[in-house]
N, C-alpha and C positions, 0 to 999 in steps of 0.2 A: 663851399658847395660840395655836395656828394656826387654820386655817379648819375643821378637823375637830373636832367635839365630839360627845359622847354624849347622845342624847335618850332612848333606851330605858332602861327600868328593867331590872335583872337578870331579873326575872320575865318581862318582855316579850321579852327576848333568848332566854331559855330556851324560851318558847313558839314562836318562829319557828324555832329550831333543831330542836325536836321535830317541827314541821310538815315541815321539810326532810328529816328522817330518815324520816318516814312516806312522803313523796313519793319519796324515793330508792328505796324498796322497789319502787315501781311502775316507776321508771326501770330498775332492775336486771332486772325481769321482761321489759320491752320491749326491752332493749338487744341481746341476741344476734340476734334476728330483724331488728331495724332495721339492724344492721351487715351481716348476711348479704345483706339485700335492698338495701343502699345507699339507705336511705329514712329521711327525718325522720319520726318517729312523730307525725303530726298529731293522733292520738287523745288524746295527752297534753296538748294545748293547753287544753281545757276543765278538765282536772284541775289544771293550773297556775293557771288563773284561780280555780277554786274554793278553792285552797289559801290564797288571800289574799296570796301572795308577790308578786303583780304590783306592788303599791304598797309593797313592802318598803323601798326606798331613797328614796322620796319623803319630804322633810322633813315633820314634823308640822304645820307652819304651813300647808302645802298640803293637809292631810288624810291624808297617808300614814302609814306605820308608823314612819318616822323612824330607820331603821337607819343607823348610822354605817358607815364604810368597813370596819372590822374585823368587825362583825357581818355585813355583806353578804358579805365574803370567807369567813367561816365557813359561811354558808349555801351558797355555791358549793362549798366543800370537802365538805360533807355530801352534797349532791346528787351530786357526782362519785363518791363512794363507792358510790352506786347504779349509775350508768353515766356515765363521763366525757364521752362524746360528746354524749349527750342533755343533760347538765348544761352543757356548753360552749355548746350552742345557746341554752338559756334564759338562760345567763349574759350573752349579748349584750344582752338587755333591761336587766338590772341595771347593766351597764357603761354603757349609754347614759343611764340615769336618773341615775347618779352624775355623769357628764360634764355632763349638762344643768344641774346645779346651778350651774356656773360658766360654761358655754359659751353658753347661750341668753340673748337679751335677756329682761328680766323679763316683758313682756307675753306673749311666746311661752312662757316657762317656766310662767307661771300657766295658760295655756290647755292646754298639753300635760299638765301634772301633773293638772289637773282631769279630763282624759279618762282618764288612767291610773287615778286614784283612783275616779272615779264610774262609768266605763264599763269598767274593767279592760282597757284597751287595751294591747297589747304592741308594743314598738318594736324594729326592727332598724336597724343603722347601718353600711351599706357605704360605706367611704371610699377603697377602693383601686380601681385601674384596671389594665387589661391592661399598659399601658406601665410603670407604676410602682406601688409599694406606697404605704403611708400617707405616707412621707416625700416623695413626689413631688407637685408641684402638680397640681390637678385640670384635666384636659382637658375634662371635662364642662362644657358651656356653658349659661349662663342668659342668654338674649338678651332685653333689654327689649322688652316688648310694646306700649309706648306708652301704657299706661293704669295704670302703677304696678306691674305684675307682670312675669312673665318666661315664656319658653318654654324648657324644659330638654331638652337632647339629650345623650346619652352612655350609657356602659355602666359599671356598677359590679360588680367581681368580689368574691368573698369575702362575699357577702350572706347571712351566717349568720342563720338563723331567718326568712328571707323567706317561707317557706311557713306560718309560724305567726304572723306579725306583722300588726298593723292599721295601724301608722304606719311610715314610713321616714324616717330622718334621713340626709342625705347632703351632701357638699360639691360645689359647682359654682362656676365662675368667671364672674362677671358681666362680660359683654362690652360693647363699644360697640354701638350700634344695628345695625351691619352684621354683627355676629356674629363679629368677629375677636377672638382671644385676645390679651392683652398679650404683647409680646415681651420685656419687661424683667422680671427676676425679682421685684424688690420691688413693682412695680406689679401683677404677676400675683398675688402673695401677698396684697396689700392688697385685691384684688377677689375673693378666694376666700371664699365665704360658705357658711353652713350653712342648709339648708332642711329643713322637716319637712312631709310630705304624707301623706294617706291612701295606703296601698300599693295600693289598688284604683283610684287615679286613672286616668282615661283616658290611654293612652299609656305606662303602666308595665306591663312584662311580665317574667315570670320565664323564663329559659332554663336548663333543668336540665343544668348542665355539671359537677356534682360527682360525680367518680368517682376515689377516691383510695386510698392505702395504708391510712390510718387516719382516725379521727374521721368515719367515713362517715355516721353518723346525724345529723350537724349540719345537713344540707341546705343547705350553703353554695354556693348556685347563683349565677348571674349575673343582675343586674337591669338591664333596658334601659329607658332614658327616650327616648321618641320624640316630641319636640315637646310635652312635658307642660306643661300650664298650671299655673304657680305664682303664686297671687295674692300681693298685697303682704304679707298676714299669714302667709305661709309662710316669710318671711325671719326667721332667728334670730340674725343677727349675723356678725361675722368668724369664720372657721373656725379658721385655723391657730393663732393665739395662744390662743384659747379652749380648743382641744383639748389642746394640750401643757401648758397651765396646770392641767388636770384629769387628767393622764395616769395618776395613781395609781389611778384607777378602772378602767383597763385592766390595768396591770401587776399590781395586787393581785388582781383577779378571775381573771385567767388563772392566776396563781400558785396561787390557791385550788383551782382545778380540777385542776391537775397535782399538787398536794400530795395531794388526795383520791385521784387515780389511783395515786400511789405507795403510799399507805396501803392501798388496796384490793388492789394487787398483793402487797404484803408480807403482808397478812392471809391471802390465798388461798394463797400459797406456804407460809407457816408451817403452815396446816392440812393441806395435802397432805403436807408433810414429816413431820408428826407421825404420819401414818397409813400412808404408803407403805412397802412392803416389797419387797426384791429377791428374796425367796425364798431358796432354797438356793444358796450360792456357795462358793468356796474358803474364805471366811472363816467360814462357819457354815451351819447348817441353815435359819435364818430371819433374814436380815440386814435390819435396818430402816435406812432412809435417815438417820433422826435419830441413829443410832449412829455415823455416819461422820464423821471429824474435819473434812474439808473442807466437808461440808454444814453443820456447826455454825458453822464460820468464815464461810462464805458468807452464812448467814442473819444472823449478827451484823453483817456489813458492810451488808447490806440495811437492817437496823434503824438503823444509824448514818446512812446516807444519808436514810432516811425521817425520822428525828428531826431531822437537820440542816436539811432542807427546812422542816419544821414550825416550827422555832425561828427560822429566817430570816424566815418569813412573819409569825410573831407579833411579832418584834422590829420589823419594818418597820411593822406596824400600830400598835405602841406609839409609835414615832417620829412617825408622822403624827398620832396623837391628842394627843401631847404638844406638837406644833408644832415639834419639833426639826429638821424638814426645812428650816426657815427659815435654819439655819446653813450649809446646803449652798451651793456655788457654783451660782447660778441657771442658768448656761449648761450645767452638767453635771447638772441636777436630773433630767431624763428618764432619763439613764443610771443615776443613783444609785437612782431608783425601780425601775428594771428589774433591779437586783441580785437582788431577791426572785423575779422571774419567771425569770431565768436560773438561779438556785440550785434552784428547784423543778422546772423543766423538765429540767435536766440530771440532777437526782437521779432523776426519773421514768424517764429513759432508762437510767441505771445500774441501778436497781432491777429494771426489767423485763428487762434483759439478764441479770442474775444469776439472776432467777427461772427463766428458761428453762433455764439451765445446770444449776441445782440439781435441778429437777423432772425434766428429761430429755426424751426424744423425744416423749412424750405431749403435752407443752405446745406442740410444734411443729405439731400438727394444727390445721387450720382450725376455728375455732369454740371452741377451748379458751379459757377465760377469760384465761389468761396470754398466749396468742397474740394475742388481741384487744387487751389492754392494752399489749402490746409495740408493736403497730402504732399505737395511739392516742398513745402517748408520743412517737412520732416527729414529731407535729405541733408540739410545744412550741417548737423554735427558730424557727419561722416567724412566730410572733405578734409584732407590733410592740411595742417595737423588736425586730428580730430579734436573736438572740444575738450575732452578729458586729457588728451596728450598735452594740449596747451596749458591747461590748469596744472598738470603735474610738472611740466618743465619750468613754469614760472614759480611754482611753489618751491621746487628744489633750488632754483637760483636765489630766491629770497632767503632761504635758510642756509646759504653758503655751501650747498652740497654738490655743486658742479665743479669739476676740476678747474682750477685757476680763478674761481669766482671770489 
């Protein structure tokens, strides 16, 4: 067995999935207006807390519900079938809790998990910057303050859920006392640390920069750190090795959201095609779409794409629970984990492409459910690893170009 194991009973898993389905109905009701207004629906934050899902992925030994990576992924998928963008926002919290299992030092892990369980605190985790995404080393500085803590200065983009979070986890590079960043890569990476602070700490501010094609309701704004005091107990350990060692919590959770998106688009398309009529045409007095051959063929292709994504997701979950990922080349592990994210996000793009073609011009109108899902699906390739980064890493590994491969 590997590091992933099942703590929940089947009944406990069924309960959290039922909770997710009920909450998804509220996400679905809020989604259209949140997208139109380019607004994260903060009114759903109390509902998310009340649902009990905040402590979903916290292991039972810390007082949480003990959901394994597969159960957590299924919850993300169910929420996304309500509204993918809102689900993606709250998915940030579950991703961070999963990563914290292996990323944080134990004292920090105990403290943060206690706050999540006892106080229902929600976490966001912005690790990207304007200059570089997740794969780039942090230019955000943590300058020693002379008393065991640091002063943090920098900007974090892609701060999903920042308007609904209580805690922010982020990476910053510990500098020398003068505030200079290391110039040598390995030294810089060794000094890149993870910190966790209350998001309302003095000096932390949100700049509302999010205005995008899709996933508009995630509220993925920019977080600014302006000389923020980070005490010694805000330090959680080395960032880069810990993050990529727990990368499955990102790849699986993103995949779950986009798998749910594809299933929602497929279900909506199928229902429209079952009912829609073209009226009188040269072919007859009342021609239904479902009677047209290319419509039947197209819907079948959508189903195959949707099923392929779901099966890739489930297979990867089983591989992790069985510990068979230990057989992978460790240098290519991140890319191999990302196979499920690539498969589901690319499937979501194909499914929503086909949906608009089959349903016709009505789905092209702003606000139509398929128009919104079409736009939301376009966010998939940008999640780390990006699709092209995954292809590149796997290609280099297969050609023996990685050190030690």
